[in-house]
N, C-alpha and C positions, 0 to 999 in steps of 0.2 A: 605529797605534791597535789595541788588542786587540779582537777581535770579542766582542759580547755573548752571541751564540749560536754555538757552534763544534762541529763534529764532525770527528774525525780518522780517516779511513778506516774508518768504522763499518760493521759487518756483522752480520747476524743470519741464521743458517742453521738450518733445521729438517731434520736429516738431509741429504739431497741438494738439498732445496729452498733456494735462496738468496733469501730474502724481501728482504733488503737486502744489497747487495754493494759494499763499499769506497767508501762515500759520504762525501765531505768537503764541508762547508758552512761558510761564514762570514757571519754577519749582524751589520752594524754597528749602533750605537745610533740609534734613530729610523727604522730601515728597516722597510718592510713587505715581507717575503720571501714571495712566493707559490710554494707548493710543489705543482706540478701533476702529475697522473698519472691514469690510468685506475684504475677499481676493481681492487684487487689489485696495483697497481704497487709498493707498499712504503711509502706515505705514512704510514699509521697505525702501522706497525712502527717506522718512523724516529722518529715522535713519541713513542712509548712508551719508546723507548731514551733519547731527549732528557730524558724525565721520570723516568727510573729505575724505570719500571713493569715493564720486563723488562730482563734483562741481555744485553748485546751479546756475540756470539760472538767479535768481534775489534774493535779500535779503542776510541775513547773519545768522550765528549761533555762539553762545558764550558758552563756558564752564568756569566756575569759573571767569567770567568777561573777558576772553580772547577770541578773535576771532578765530574760528576754522581755523587752518592752518596746513595742512598736512606736511609742511616742518619744523614745530617746534616740535621735538620729546619730549621736556620737558613737554608740556601741556598734554601728554597722560600718565604721570607717575602715576596720581591718578585716572585714568579712566579704568573701566573694561567693556567688551562689549561682547555680543554674537549676531551675525547677521545671521538670517536664518539658514543655514546649519552649524552645529558645526564642522568646518573643522579641520583635524588633519593630522598628518603624518601617513598614513594607515598602513604602514608595521612596525611601532613602537608600543611598548606597552603603556598602559595608563601611567605608571611611566616614561617611556622614553619621552613621549610627554610632560609631565608636567615638566620634568627636562630641556628640551629645553626652554620652557616657562620661567622657573625660570632664566636660564642664560640670555635670551633675555631681561628679566626685570631687570637684574643686581641685583638679590636678593642674598644677601650673606649667608642667613640662609638656609643650605641645608635641614633642617627638614621641611621647608615650603611645600615641595612636599608631605611628609607623612601626614602633618596635613590637607591638603586640600583634599587628598584622603579619610582620615577618615571623614572629615566634609561632603563630598559629597556621603558617604557611597559606595565607590568604592573598598574597601579593597579586596574583594574576586576576583576582576577583575584586579588587579594591573598588572599582567603579561600577560593579554590578549591583543592580537594585535588589534589595533584600528578598522581595517576593518572588524573584526569579532564581534564587539560589536552590541548589539541591538540598535534600534533608541533611546530608552530611556537612555541607558547607554552612548551612544555617546553624547546625550544631556547633561548628567551629567558631562562628560569630558569637554564639551564646557563651562559649568558653572564653573567648577573648574579652567579652564584657566582664566576666567574673574574674579575670586575672589582670585587667589593665592597670589596677591600682596596687599590685603586689600584695595581696592580702596575707595575713597570718593564718587565717582560717578559710578553708574551702568547703562549701557544702554543695554537692553535686548530685542531682537525681538523674540516673540512667545517661551519663555523659557520652557513652559510646553509641547511642541511638543513631542510625543512619550512617555511621562511618564504615568505610571498607576496611578490610583486615589490616592494611598498611596504616590507615589512620588510627585504628585501635591501638596498635603497637606504639605509634608516635604519642598518643595521649598517655598511655601507660608509662612510657619512659619519662615524659614530662612530669607527671604526678610523682613518680619515684624521685626524680631529681629535686622537685620542690620540697618533699618531705625530708629526704636524706641530707641535702646540701643546704637548704634554706630554713629548715625547721618548721615548715608549714604543716599545719594540722588538717587532715583531710577526712571528711565523712562523705562516703560515696555509696549511693544505692545502685543496685543492679540485679537483673536476672541473668546476666551472662556470668554464670558461676565459675566456669573454667578460667575465664579472663580475670576475674577478681582474685582468684587464688594465686595468681602469678606475682602480685605485688602488694596485697593488703597485709599488714602486719597483725591485724586482728579482725575476726569476723563475727557478726551477729546475725542469726537467722530469725526472721520474723514470719509468723504464719497466722492468719486470721486474726491479726491485731496484737498477738502476743509474742513476746521475745522468747523463743524456745530454748536458744543455746548461744553461748558466746565462747569462742576459742581463739587463742593466739595462734599465729601461723605454725609455731612449733608444736602446740597442743593438737592442732588439727592434723599435722603430719603423723603424730603418734596414734591418734584414735581412728584415723581412716583405716579400713580393713585392707590388709595386705596378704597375699598368699602366693605360693609357687604352683603354677598349673602344670600338671604332668599327665601325659597320655602315652599308653604303651599298648602292645598287642594282647596283654592279659592284665587288665587293670585291677582285678580282684586280688590276684597274687602280688602284684606290684605294691598294693596298698598294705598287705600284710608285711611284706619285707620292709617297707618304709617305716611302719609303726614299730616293728621289732628293733629298729635302729634308733629309737628315741624321738621320732618326729610324730606330729599329729597330722592325720590325713582324713579328709572328708570327701565322700564320693556322692556328689549330687546326681540328679537324673540325667544330666547331659553326658555322663560318663567320663568326665575330666576331673582327675584328683585334684583337690585343693590342699596343698601341704603347708603347714606352719610349724613353728617351734624351732629350737636349736639354731642352726645356721641356714636354714632353708632359703631364706631371702638373700642373705649376704654371700653365701657360697653354694649356689645351686649345682655347681659342677660336682659336688660331693654326692648328691642324690643321683645325678646322671651316672657317675662312675659306679655307684652301688647297684643301680638297675642294670647297667651293662654287664657287670661281673655276674649278676644273677641271671642273665639271659633275657632280660626285658629291656632292650634299648629303647629309650623314649623317642617317640615321634613328635612330641611337643614338650618343651621345657620353657616356661615363660613366667617371669615374675609380673604379677598383676597387682596394681594398686587402685583402690577405690577412688574414682575421680569425684570432684567436689559435688557434681550434680547427683551422682548416686548417693553420696553421703547425705546431701541435703534431703533427698527424698526419704531416705531411711530415718533420719531424724523426725521428719514430719509423721511418717508412718508409725514410728515408736510412740509418738505423742498421742496419736489418734487410737492406739490399741487400748 
């Protein structure tokens, strides 16, 4: 099956600076691809090349099997996008801004503006001039522009910028619904790592212009570090007892045992019972999973070693 969004060894160099270096990505229909990286990692530059806003130094990008070409307006009919700042006509209202987009998109349904205003929960701000919007509502307006024509492909650069926690959840659920129920293919960049992990089906990590790692959501779940944290009144003896019973135990400087192996994660009560019967009742027993941010930094550090 041909990828809906594809880059082939795409690069963008500014003199000696390699903003993006030899990045190849394939995103299938209905996927939510989380493109993660620190500020300055190359996320926005990659997206600009995907959209034909800047010319690649090397390589090529494809949308729906067609090579990205800014001179071919037809290829953008089914693409919605939001790049960095959600630009608008600052002296026009939200409704006027969206009406312009409707006409530029040649949408014959005049009610499409009202529908997208309702979907993005901008109703009470319909007549507010764009330059007077909060950052969060300006972001909602940018998303409304991207979604007004019901695109098959969504390319979003940091769409949660400026949104409050409730707004972030709303956007997450909206994007999940579009992917799962409408088959929309979504490419979303972000540095809000914990949020992306909640709904992306595949994740790519970019650092200093290079794609370091790609993982499906399931693979990510399996490769993230997990352990059972244990603390007792005699941690050294507890460690020996745990290891004698077939578990692996690591004792870092913080004095809290990190137990893995066997059924340590799925049935921690067995270790609890073992320690109680040995006279070392645990004061701490907690399953800990490496969050995406820690995982991300570990990948970067491993790359730099």
